[in-house]
C-alpha positions in Angstrom: 74.4 7.8 87.2 77.9 8.5 87.6 79.9 8.9 84.2 82.0 6.3 83.1 85.5 7.6 83.1 87.1 6.6 79.6 90.0 3.8 80.4 93.3 4.3 79.5 94.5 2.9 76.3 96.8 0.1 76.8 100.2 1.1 75.2 100.6 -1.4 72.5 104.0 -1.9 71.3 105.3 0.0 68.2 104.5 -1.5 64.5 107.5 -3.2 62.9 109.2 -0.4 59.9 107.5 -2.3 56.8 110.4 -2.8 54.3 110.4 -0.4 51.2 109.3 -2.1 47.9 111.7 -4.2 46.0 113.9 -4.7 49.5 113.4 -7.9 51.3 113.8 -7.8 55.2 117.2 -9.0 56.3 117.0 -11.4 58.6 120.9 -11.7 59.2 122.0 -10.2 62.6 124.6 -7.5 62.3 127.3 -9.1 64.2 130.1 -7.1 65.8 133.1 -6.6 63.8 136.1 -8.5 65.3 139.6 -6.7 65.2 142.0 -8.2 63.5 144.5 -10.6 65.6 148.2 -9.5 66.1 150.9 -12.1 64.6 151.8 -14.9 66.8 155.5 -14.8 67.6 157.3 -17.8 66.7 158.1 -20.3 69.9 161.3 -20.4 71.5 163.3 -23.3 71.0 164.4 -25.0 73.9 168.2 -26.1 74.8 169.1 -22.8 71.9 172.3 -21.3 72.3 173.1 -17.6 72.3 174.7 -18.3 68.6 172.0 -20.5 67.3 171.8 -20.5 63.1 168.1 -21.2 61.9 169.6 -21.9 58.4 172.8 -23.8 57.5 174.6 -23.7 54.8 176.2 -27.1 53.6 176.9 -28.3 50.0 175.2 -25.4 47.9 172.1 -26.4 50.1 170.3 -24.3 52.4 169.6 -26.8 55.9 166.9 -26.3 58.6 169.0 -25.5 61.9 165.9 -26.6 64.1 166.1 -30.4 62.9 168.0 -32.4 64.3 171.7 -33.1 62.6 170.6 -36.9 60.9 168.0 -36.1 59.9 168.3 -32.1 58.9 171.3 -34.0 56.7 168.5 -35.9 54.2 168.0 -32.5 52.5 171.0 -33.1 50.9 169.8 -34.8 47.7 172.4 -37.7 47.8 171.7 -38.4 51.2 169.6 -40.9 53.0 169.1 -41.5 56.2 171.5 -44.5 56.3 173.8 -42.2 55.2 173.5 -39.0 57.2 174.0 -41.3 60.1 177.0 -43.2 59.0 178.3 -39.1 58.3 177.5 -37.8 61.2 179.1 -41.0 63.5 182.0 -40.6 61.5 182.4 -36.9 62.0 182.3 -37.0 65.6 178.7 -35.2 66.3 175.7 -36.2 68.1 172.9 -37.4 65.8 170.5 -36.1 68.2 171.5 -32.0 68.7 169.8 -29.3 66.9 171.9 -28.5 63.4 172.2 -25.1 64.2 173.7 -25.4 68.1 177.0 -27.1 65.9 179.8 -24.5 66.1 181.7 -23.9 62.4 184.2 -26.8 63.6 182.0 -29.0 63.5 180.0 -28.2 60.1 183.4 -28.4 58.7 183.9 -31.9 59.5 180.6 -32.7 58.6 181.4 -31.0 54.8 184.9 -33.0 54.8 183.1 -36.5 55.9 180.9 -35.9 52.8 183.9 -35.4 50.4 185.4 -38.6 51.5 182.8 -41.0 51.4 184.3 -43.0 48.6 186.9 -43.7 50.5 185.1 -44.4 53.9 182.0 -46.3 52.4 182.1 -49.6 51.6 181.7 -50.4 47.8 178.2 -51.8 48.2 177.3 -48.3 50.1 178.6 -45.7 47.4 175.7 -44.2 44.9 178.6 -44.2 42.1 180.8 -47.3 42.3 183.4 -48.1 40.1 183.4 -44.4 38.4 183.3 -45.2 34.3 185.7 -42.1 33.9 188.3 -42.7 37.7 187.6 -46.4 38.1 187.0 -45.4 41.8 184.3 -45.9 44.1 182.5 -42.7 44.6 179.4 -41.2 46.4 177.8 -37.9 44.3 175.6 -35.8 46.5 174.7 -32.1 46.2 174.4 -30.3 42.9 176.9 -33.0 41.8 174.2 -35.6 41.2 172.4 -33.9 38.4 175.5 -33.2 37.1 176.7 -36.5 36.9 173.3 -37.9 35.1 173.3 -35.6 33.0 176.9 -36.2 31.6 176.1 -40.0 31.3 172.8 -39.5 29.4 174.7 -37.7 27.2 177.1 -40.2 26.7 174.6 -43.0 26.5 173.4 -40.6 23.6 176.4 -39.8 21.8 177.7 -43.9 21.5 174.3 -44.9 20.1 173.0 -47.0 22.4 169.7 -48.6 23.2 169.1 -46.5 26.1 170.7 -43.7 24.3 168.1 -44.1 21.7 165.2 -44.6 24.1 166.2 -41.3 26.1 166.5 -39.1 22.3 162.5 -40.4 21.2 161.5 -39.4 24.7 160.1 -43.5 25.5 160.8 -45.6 28.7 164.1 -47.0 28.8 163.9 -49.8 31.1 161.8 -52.6 29.6 158.6 -51.7 30.6 155.3 -52.1 28.4 154.3 -49.3 26.1 150.9 -50.3 24.2 148.9 -48.8 27.3 150.8 -46.4 29.3 153.8 -43.8 28.7 152.2 -42.8 25.4 153.8 -39.6 23.4 153.4 -38.2 20.1 150.6 -38.3 18.4 148.7 -41.3 18.7 145.2 -41.6 19.8 143.7 -44.0 22.4 140.1 -45.0 22.3 138.0 -43.6 19.6 134.1 -42.9 19.6 131.5 -44.1 17.6 130.8 -40.5 16.5 134.5 -39.9 15.7 134.3 -43.2 13.6 131.3 -42.3 11.9 132.1 -38.6 11.2 135.7 -40.0 9.5 133.6 -42.8 7.0 131.2 -40.0 5.9 134.2 -37.8 4.9 135.4 -40.3 3.1 132.7 -41.1 0.9 132.4 -37.4 0.2 135.6 -37.5 -1.0 135.6 -40.4 -2.7 132.0 -38.6 -4.1 133.8 -35.6 -5.3 136.4 -37.3 -7.0 133.6 -39.7 -8.8 132.1 -36.4 -10.2 134.5 -35.0 -10.8 136.0 -38.0 -13.4 132.3 -38.2 -15.1 132.9 -34.3 -15.9 136.2 -35.3 -17.4 135.0 -38.3 -19.9 132.3 -35.9 -20.8 134.1 -33.3 -22.4 136.2 -35.5 -24.0 133.7 -36.9 -26.0 132.3 -34.0 -27.0 135.5 -32.2 -28.6 136.2 -33.4 -31.8 138.2 -36.0 -32.9 141.4 -34.2 -34.1 142.6 -35.1 -38.1 
């Protein structure tokens, strides 16, 4: 009989290594670490001059030079969109130009126009008509708004007007209701049942202690002999 040749065993795939005790097999695949990207350069603005100014100082305020003139001026306190458009028109500057493209002469014109708004605007357009000090129609802008507001409140406090007293006490000034909103100080809102019960129990304990003290005093008075 021919001898049977042993068949070569098929190579089995290597068994996965068993994790050690106390360590769980990690299912997450190792992801390649991404290299940090370089910061992007700012986009170049179109229609910008060589001497473009990104920040323009006006009325003690830093204005964004990339915005149009009409909207950039609204960053000044006391100047809204309607006032800024009127100022730009009076100064003879285009509303749609970028503020950083304007020359120093144009910005000086805008500042001079802002300073004369009480004369250039009608009385119904200024924010301080018939000023109590000078009697003129003025338009406050920039840091002058906060200064004049503080002075007005201090004057009302000094003459002891109703509004001044309300300002001093920190209450609402313009006739609002204060029953539910605007509460200040040590006022308590809605109290829970537990808090009410605890307060009642505390009062009962205090009352009981006082009664016991009175009884003891009466007993001591009885024990003491009457003085002849």
